[in-house]
Structure formats: structure tokens, C-alpha cells
N, C-alpha and C positions, 0 to 999 in steps of 0.2 A: 431332238437335236438341240432345241432352244434350252431345254432343262439342263443338258450337259454344259452348254455354253455359260449359262447362269452360274452353275456350280463351280465351273473353272474360274470365272471372274471373282466369285466370292472367296475362293481359295487363294487366288492371287492377291486380292486386297488384304486378306488376313495375314499372309506372309509378309507383305510390305509393312503392315502396322506392327507386327512383331519385331521386324528388323529395326524400325524406327524406335520402338520402345526400348530395345536393347542398347541403342546408342544414346538415348536421352538421359539427362542427369536424373538421379533419384530424388524425388520430392516427397517429403513427409507432409501429408495433409493434416494429420493430427500429431502434434509434437509431444513426445514423451519425456523430454528433458534429459535424454540420455547423452546428448551432445555436451561437451565441455564449453565453458565460456571462452570466447576468443575475442581479441581486441579488433575493433573497427575504427578507423580514422575517419572522422566526420568533417573536420576542417583543420587548417593550419599546417605548417611544415617544420616548425622548430622541434628540437629534440624534447624539450620539456612538455609535459602533458597535463591537461585538465580532464579528469574523469567524470562523466555524467552517470549518476546512479539513480534509477527510478524507484520511487516508493509509491505504489499505486494500489487502489482498492482497499477493502477492509483489512486491517492489519491483523495477521494471524501467524501462529507458529505451527500450524498444521498443514500437511500436504492437502492441496485442493484437488479433489477428484471429480471429473465430469463423466459424461456418458462414454466418451471415447478418448479422454485425455486426462492427464494428471500433471500438476505442477507444484513446485515447492511453495510453502507459505512465505509470507513477506519476510519474516525473520531469517529463514534459511537462505533465501535468495540474496538479501542484503548482506548477510555475513559472508556469502560466497564471493560477492563483488569486492568487499573490503579486504578479504583474505588475499585475493589475487592482486589487488592494488598494493597491498603492503609489501609484496614481493618484487614490485617494480620500482626501482629508485628514480625513474623518470616521471612517475606520478607525483606532481608537485601541489596539486589542489584537487578537491572533489566538490562537485555541485550535485546536491540532491534535488531531484525534480519530484515534488510531493503533490500527489492528487489523491487524497484519501479523506473519508469522513471519520477516520479513527478506527478503533477496533478493541480487542481484548486488552484489559489493563496490563496483564503480565507481558503479553507480546509487544505492546507499545513500549513498555519499560525496558525490555530486553533489547529492542531495536535501538532505543536511545543509548543504552549502555554500550552496544557494539560500536556505535559511531564514536562515542567518547573514548573507548579503548583504542580504536584505530588512531585517533588524533594524538592521544598521549604516547602511543608506541612509535608513531612515524613523524610527528610534528607537522603533518600535512593539514593545512587549513580546510575547513568545510563550510560551504555556503549552501543555504537552503533556498530553493526557488519554489514558492507556493504557486500552484497552477489553479485549476478551476475550483478545487476545494481542498483545504488543509485544516480540517476541524478536529477538535478534541485530540484523540491520540495522534492524528496526523500532525497537529501543531506541537504536541508533546515531543515527537521525533524531531521536529524542526528546531526545538530548543537546544538540541545538541550542537547546532551549527554556530560558527562565529559570527555570521551575518545572515539575516533573513530578508529576502527580497520577495515581495508579493506582486503577482500579476495584477494589472489594474482592475480585472474583473474577479479576482479571488474572493471566495467566502471562507473566512477563517474564524478562530475563536472557539466557542463551545468548550471552554475550560470547565470541565465538570465530569461527574461520574454517575452512571446509571446502572441499575440492576435489572436485567431482562428476565422475566418470569412468564413463560407461556402458561395459559390457563385453559384447561379443557373440562373443568367441572360442570360448566353450564351445558356443554354438549352431552356430557355423560348423563346429566339429569334428564335430558330430552329423550335419550335412547334407552334409559333405564339400566345403566351400567354403573357400578360403584367399585371403589378400590379400598381395601382395608390394609393399613400398615401397622405392624406390631413393632414398637420401637423401644430402645433402652432408656430413652428419656423423652420428655414431651416436646423438646426442640429438635429432635433428631431428624424429623422430616420437614423442617421449616423450608419454605420455598417450593413445597410440593405443588405440581400443576393440578393435582386432583382435589384440592380443597382451597377455600379462601384463607389468606393469612390472618392470624390473630393480631390484635393491637400490640401485644408484647413482641411478636415476631417482626412487625413493621418497625417498631422502635429499634430492635436489634439490627435490622437491615440498614436503617438510617445511620446507626453508629458505625457500621462497617463502611458505608458509603462516605461518611464524614472522614474517616481515617484515610481511606484511599484518596479522597479528594484533597486532603491536606497535603499529601505528597505532590500532587499536580500543582496546586497553588503555590507551595513553597518553591518549587523549581521555577515556575513562571515568575514569581516575585524576585527571586535571586538573579535569574538570568536576564530579566527585562527591567529590573529596578522599578517595580510597580509599588505604588503606595497611594493612600488617600482615595480620592474619587475614581481614579483610574483603576485601582485594584477592586473597588466596589463594583464597578461596571463589568470587569472581567470575571469576577467571582460568581456572578449570577448565571453563568453558563450561556450567555447570548452568543449568537453568531453575528459577525460584522463583515462589512466590506473592507477592501484593501485600504481605502482612504481613512476609514474609522480606525482600523488596526494601526495605521501609522500614527494617528493622533493619540491613541491609547498607549503607544510604545510597544506594541506587540511585534512590529516589524521595523526594519531599519530603512527600507526604501520601497517605493512602488515603481515597478518597471517590468521589463520583459526578460526572457531567458538570456538574451545578449547582455543585459545589464548584470545579471547574476554571474555570467562568465567573466565580465569585466571586473566585478568585485573579487572573484577568485584569483584572477591574474594579478590584481593589485596586492592582495594579501600575501601571495606567494612570490611577488616580485618577478613575474614572468613577462616575456615580450608579447606584443599583440598577436604575433603569428604562432603562439604556442599551440600545439596540437590539441584538439578536442577529441576525445576518444570515448567509446562506449564498449561494454562487453556484451556480446551477442551469442546466442546459441543457434541463430538462424541468420543467413546472409540476406540482406534486403537490397534490392536495386535502388540506386540513387538515394542512398541513406542520408539523413540529415539529423541535426540536433533536436528536431521536433518529433522524432520517432521514439516513443517511450518503451516500445516492446523489446524484450530480451529474446523472445522466441515466438514461433507460431503457437497458437493455442488460445485459451480463454482471455489472457491479458491483451492479446492482439485483436480481440473482437470476434474470434471465430466461435460463436455459440449457436447452437441449434435454435434456442429461444432466448431472447433478451428480456429479462424482467426488471432490470434496473434496481431501484431501491427496494422494491418488493422482494426481489431475490435475496438481497442482503438480510432483510428482516426474517424471511423464512429459514435461512440457513443458520441463524444464530442459535447457539446453545444457551441454556440458562447460565447466567454468570454476570460478573461485573465488567463494565466496559467504559472506556474513554471513547465515546462514540456519539456522533450526531446522527440520529436516525429518526427524523420526525414522523416516519410511518408507524412507529411503535407507539401505541396508546397506553 
């Protein structure tokens, strides 16, 4: 009799739970970015809007796939935000919130160009707000803005170019494995991870790095009016604090996100109660301007394992980067 009672109770509880589940809102634990961008008002009541656009993590033009989720690369997501903003005549200013160590040379350059194209097409002023880190390619993207505001604890700079080349030849020697490449020319496999580079190949890589770096330095020099000792200090690739960046002329002001929003309102001639909006794929309760996440997923911190800088280092493909990554030797 007790067994029947227990079975009945379990059945009743199961039915109640199923009923509640059918009434509950659907929640996606792992966001697949199938939801379109929708506007969320964060503060203000006026018709005119200031749009917050996040630029976060290693800058890439590739879709980032995890174990249970995938999200667009930095370039795709940035372009989607700007495309939507260009269709809204009430968007009068944009604030980029940049928290990035940089990334691939081409992805950083494309992101910079997308912002410049948006400004040219719409006349909407852009302000960059540098957060915890805006180094190398992250700073390159900031150079597209009319004003740059650095958080008091920002680390920025690292104006320079690196070539990342994984090396496995030492490991292969230990386990007794080798690779033979038959090439059409003696430089065809330069950069191979299976053998050390020759002196001539190192010279060729330095030439390529110099060419790419000249593009970065020319842009920084033109946009920030760098010369003399200031240019020398910037050109060596060092990272600097916000106060040093201000002294070197890399930023216009040291302040907080509120100060960047004030700069944007001033440039666009907006009232103090202009609406501050963001584009989201996920609805967040009690949302504020300090939430950088567009959707649930890796960028919102939902990772099974957090490896930090080591994760970035391990995920890099061989190639040229505008990236500050001190874990790479």
C-alpha cells in the first residue's frame, strides 16, 4: 500500500512540474545567436539616442565555436551593430566600449574601416571608451573614433606587430617523428612549425612585420599627431597606463563611461537626457550601461573552463597580429 502511495505522489509531482514547465518562459542556456539584435533602453527619455557598441576579446573575423555554443567574430558582430544603427535616424552618437588585447591584423583593420565607413555615411560621431585593456589592435580600432576616453585603470598602447609561429619540432625530436615537405621553392614552407626558421626567413618575416607595422604607426601618427620623443616611445610597442597614454597623446581624456557618454552627447549636440541604448540578443533584468554582453554565451562569461590569456594563446593560428599577448614567448 505504501508503494502505491509513493508512486502516486511521484506521479502527481511530475504532472505539476510538467505543468509549470509548460507555463514558464523558454530560456536558452547556451545562446546560438539565432535571435536578431533588439534595442534596449538603458537610461534617458529624450528621442535622440546614444548607442553603446561593445568591442571585446581577441579581435577576429571568424565565428567562435565552443563546446555547446557559437558566436560571431568581432568584425561580424560590430558590422551588425553599425548596420542596424545606420537605419535608425534617432541614433545621433556611438560609444565604443573597448576591452581587447587586439587581434589579427586584417580583422583589426576591417573593424576600423567599418567604423570609418559608418561615420562617413551617417555623419554620426563615434567616441571610444577604453576599459580594462585596449592594446594593439584594440587601440587600432579606437583610432577610428573622434574622441578617445581611457578609464583611469586602462592599459593601452602596444602599437606594434607580431608574427605568431607555433613550434613542435622539439617535441617531434623527442618522440622520434619527422615531417618532410617537398616544395616548389626553398621559401615555400617558411614559417613551418616542423623546423627552425633560417636566418634568411627571419629577415623576410621582419620585412613583412615592418610593412604591416608602418601602417599602424602611420595611422597613429596621423590621428594622434605624434612626433619626436612621443612617437619614439609609442613605436617601441610598450603598454602604458591611462595617465601615461594621456601624456603621450594617445587619448583625449581620462575618465569613466559616463564621461565618454558626455563627450558623445557634446559632439552630437544632444540633451543630457538623451536615451542611451544597446543592441541585445538576450533580455537582461535590471540592465545598465555597464553590461557589455550582447547575448548569453562565451562573451557573457558562461564557459565550462576559463583559461584567460592562456586560452587566447592556445587558440591563435599562425599569422600576423596587432596583439599584446605576453604569454607568447
